[in-house]
Structure formats: C-alpha cells, structure tokens
Backbone as CSV, one residue per row, in Angstrom:
resi,resn,N_x,N_y,N_z,CA_x,CA_y,CA_z,C_x,C_y,C_z
1,MET,0.760,-1.052,0.226,0.055,0.163,-0.070,0.823,1.426,0.227
2,LYS,0.495,2.194,-1.096,1.085,3.354,-0.919,0.676,4.232,-0.194
3,SER,1.530,5.007,0.618,1.596,6.494,1.215,0.447,7.275,0.176
4,ALA,0.156,8.448,0.481,-0.371,9.759,-0.243,0.550,9.988,-0.818
5,TYR,1.885,10.564,-0.333,2.932,11.097,-0.896,3.516,10.602,-1.822
6,GLU,3.674,9.075,-2.199,4.292,8.291,-2.474,3.308,8.790,-3.956
7,LEU,1.948,8.506,-4.119,0.796,8.886,-4.690,1.390,10.007,-5.681
8,ALA,1.159,10.866,-4.550,1.176,12.271,-5.329,2.348,12.610,-5.865
9,MET,3.789,12.284,-5.828,4.475,11.791,-6.606,4.196,11.306,-7.994
10,GLU,3.858,10.539,-7.845,3.700,9.696,-9.133,2.447,10.262,-10.252
11,ARG,1.507,11.325,-9.652,0.700,12.236,-10.116,1.705,13.182,-10.929
12,LEU,2.430,13.392,-10.049,3.487,14.775,-10.413,4.098,14.432,-11.638
13,GLU,5.035,13.105,-11.372,5.880,12.736,-12.159,4.888,12.516,-13.489
14,LYS,3.628,12.001,-14.016,2.880,11.842,-15.343,2.607,13.368,-15.510
15,ALA,2.136,13.930,-14.403,2.224,15.550,-15.247,3.286,16.064,-15.751
16,SER,4.331,16.200,-14.980,5.484,17.299,-15.448,6.599,15.789,-15.425
17,PRO,6.964,15.288,-16.439,8.088,14.226,-16.277,9.795,15.020,-15.979
18,THR,10.298,14.240,-14.619,11.741,15.264,-15.129,12.804,14.896,-15.822
19,ARG,13.660,15.729,-16.156,14.565,15.652,-17.568,15.740,15.005,-16.721
20,GLN,16.210,13.907,-17.282,17.828,13.883,-16.948,18.942,14.432,-17.895
21,LEU,19.683,15.241,-17.129,20.565,15.724,-17.709,21.449,15.014,-18.295
22,THR,22.453,15.477,-19.075,23.346,14.796,-19.590,24.878,15.400,-19.391
23,ASP,25.765,14.365,-19.428,27.361,14.826,-18.712,27.570,16.267,-19.752
24,ALA,27.296,16.537,-20.852,28.105,17.991,-21.299,26.646,18.400,-20.943
25,GLN,25.745,18.669,-20.362,24.762,19.500,-19.957,25.247,19.727,-18.271
26,LYS,25.679,18.756,-17.382,26.102,18.990,-16.374,27.770,19.691,-16.113
27,ALA,28.405,19.568,-17.343,29.489,20.064,-17.519,29.002,21.530,-17.607
28,ALA,28.443,21.689,-18.548,28.242,23.315,-18.785,27.965,24.076,-17.362
29,ILE,26.731,23.613,-16.994,25.783,24.290,-16.021,27.440,24.423,-14.622
30,ALA,28.226,23.533,-14.524,28.616,23.834,-13.498,30.096,24.742,-13.805
31,GLU,30.689,24.671,-14.994,31.127,25.640,-15.968,30.309,27.622,-14.951
32,THR,29.277,27.032,-15.622,28.604,28.492,-16.047,28.523,29.243,-13.771
33,GLU,28.600,27.838,-13.443,28.118,28.338,-11.856,29.593,29.123,-11.459
34,ALA,31.115,27.977,-12.128,32.057,29.020,-11.520,32.258,29.849,-12.291
35,THR,31.977,30.358,-13.003,31.896,31.582,-14.003,31.442,32.805,-13.132
36,PHE,30.478,32.192,-12.818,29.850,33.665,-12.501,29.828,33.611,-11.384
37,ARG,30.366,32.515,-10.228,31.336,32.533,-8.915,32.206,33.841,-8.844
38,ALA,33.198,33.124,-10.171,34.255,33.964,-9.877,33.836,35.567,-10.260
39,LYS,33.052,36.277,-11.143,32.389,37.480,-10.893,32.046,38.174,-10.067
40,ILE,31.859,37.209,-9.760,30.736,38.062,-8.474,31.842,38.188,-7.302
41,ALA,32.825,37.324,-7.208,34.106,37.608,-6.454,35.319,39.042,-6.357
42,GLU,35.397,38.580,-8.063,35.687,40.041,-8.181,35.028,41.122,-8.515
43,GLN,33.712,41.270,-8.534,33.491,42.397,-8.009,33.328,42.671,-6.407
44,GLU,33.174,41.679,-5.521,33.203,41.905,-4.359,34.250,42.333,-4.129
45,LEU,35.636,41.936,-4.086,37.109,42.599,-4.142,36.807,43.914,-4.554
46,PHE,36.700,44.077,-5.546,37.062,45.323,-6.165,36.102,46.786,-5.296
47,LEU,34.324,46.615,-5.049,33.860,47.126,-4.327,34.644,47.509,-2.256
48,LYS,34.659,46.094,-1.871,34.956,46.146,-0.792,35.913,47.015,-0.336
49,GLU,37.241,47.240,-1.505,38.106,47.588,-1.121,37.833,49.366,-1.449
50,GLN,36.844,49.514,-2.150,36.517,50.977,-2.042,35.906,51.359,-1.203
51,ILE,34.924,50.826,-0.569,33.975,50.606,0.273,35.039,51.305,1.335
52,ALA,35.664,49.998,1.871,36.335,50.442,3.351,37.156,51.860,3.210
53,LYS,38.008,52.267,1.684,38.167,53.163,1.691,37.236,54.449,2.166
54,ALA,36.019,54.386,1.283,35.173,55.629,1.099,34.842,55.841,2.858
55,ALA,34.653,55.004,3.818,34.138,54.543,4.996,35.476,55.181,5.837
56,SER,36.660,54.961,5.686,38.065,55.274,6.457,37.823,56.667,6.228
57,GLU,37.667,57.560,5.194,37.359,58.689,5.311,36.646,59.211,5.695
58,GLY,35.441,58.732,6.094,34.270,59.341,6.527,33.355,59.977,5.553
59,LYS,33.262,59.188,3.960,32.429,59.019,3.703,31.396,57.878,3.352
60,TYR,30.510,57.899,4.794,29.657,56.681,4.699,28.525,57.150,4.044
61,GLU,28.018,58.239,3.359,27.146,58.224,2.237,27.247,57.290,1.067
62,GLU,28.957,57.740,0.874,29.359,56.930,-0.212,29.337,55.664,-0.207
63,ALA,29.590,55.265,1.040,30.104,54.205,1.386,28.681,52.865,0.772
64,GLU,27.951,53.512,1.476,26.314,52.930,1.434,25.877,53.047,0.653
65,GLN,26.324,53.837,-0.588,25.824,53.528,-1.959,26.658,52.749,-2.798
66,LEU,27.842,52.291,-2.364,28.978,51.310,-3.161,27.872,49.959,-2.387
67,GLU,27.720,49.680,-1.384,26.802,48.786,-1.043,25.629,48.012,-1.905
68,GLN,25.355,49.469,-1.685,24.083,48.805,-2.407,24.137,48.418,-3.926
69,GLN,25.325,49.089,-4.525,25.755,48.728,-5.745,26.305,47.353,-5.948
70,LEU,27.073,46.759,-4.781,27.404,45.589,-4.653,25.859,45.003,-4.900
71,ALA,25.266,45.128,-4.035,24.354,43.986,-3.794,23.284,43.659,-5.057
72,ARG,23.506,44.817,-5.615,22.518,44.839,-6.814,23.699,44.294,-8.073
73,GLU,24.609,44.250,-7.633,25.625,43.696,-9.153,25.727,41.794,-8.649
74,ILE,25.346,41.351,-7.209,25.445,40.323,-7.255,24.056,39.440,-7.505
75,ARG,23.019,40.232,-7.511,21.363,39.712,-7.575,21.774,39.975,-9.251
76,ARG,22.066,40.609,-9.811,21.934,40.667,-11.463,22.976,39.663,-11.500
77,PHE,24.487,38.783,-11.330,24.964,38.190,-11.991,24.386,36.931,-11.342
78,GLN,23.837,36.990,-10.520,22.697,35.652,-10.042,21.730,34.915,-10.818
79,GLU,21.308,35.957,-10.896,20.048,35.915,-12.116,20.120,35.545,-13.470
80,GLU,21.565,36.463,-13.765,22.172,35.706,-15.028,22.509,34.703,-14.942
81,CYS,23.387,33.770,-14.218,23.645,32.595,-14.168,22.506,31.962,-13.938
82,GLU,21.407,31.761,-13.255,20.193,31.332,-13.222,19.751,30.747,-15.031
83,ALA,19.660,31.824,-15.054,18.884,32.474,-16.427,20.065,31.247,-17.763
84,LYS,21.294,31.432,-17.403,21.841,30.408,-18.437,21.630,29.123,-18.199
85,LYS,21.886,29.089,-16.611,21.619,27.822,-16.545,20.101,26.739,-16.757
86,GLU,19.674,27.969,-17.113,17.708,27.356,-17.033,18.247,27.154,-18.867
87,LYS,18.680,27.883,-19.715,18.786,27.214,-20.560,19.464,26.415,-20.961
88,LEU,20.958,26.061,-21.106,21.473,24.641,-20.865,20.654,23.579,-20.527
89,ARG,19.551,23.649,-19.551,18.611,22.713,-18.722,17.957,22.254,-19.916
90,ALA,17.281,23.284,-20.730,16.417,23.054,-22.159,16.720,22.324,-23.381
91,GLU,18.560,22.995,-23.069,18.672,21.425,-24.871,18.819,20.660,-24.428
92,LYS,18.704,19.697,-25.720,18.533,18.386,-26.261,19.917,18.132,-26.025
C-alpha cells in the first residue's frame, strides 16, 4: 500500500516528467556556476576595497551607495547565472 506522498509524487511525475541531464549539460552548468562565482568574487573584491576606503575617509553615504551597488551587482550576476543554467537545461 502506497502512502499519500508516493501517490502524489507519481501523479506529479506523470504531469511533468523530470528530465535527466546529459554529462555535457552537467559540465556546462558547473562551468557556468564557476564563471559567475568568479565574477561575483571579482566585484566583491573591487567594491569592498572602495567601500573600506570611503568609510575610512568618513564618506559614509558613498560607502552605503557602494554597498547597494555591490548588492545589485551580485543579484544581477545570480539572475544571469540562473537564466543561463535554465537555458542549458532546456537544450536537448
């Protein structure tokens, strides 16, 4: 006798079957993630240095703006990464 969870999972699988990724797709996704992690790290290094400099000079408003810019850049890179990974997953 199957549990309600197992029955629900079977119905879900019938409605939208899961796709298996090829090794090439997995490698491309891993490469994409690594590339975007590197881009994020690069931005963090660059902007955190500027934030520290602005804060040490007493330019707190400028430091806050730079922190907001960093957050936007990180979010943008993450969104680009997810979009590229979805595109890779959709390829046959």
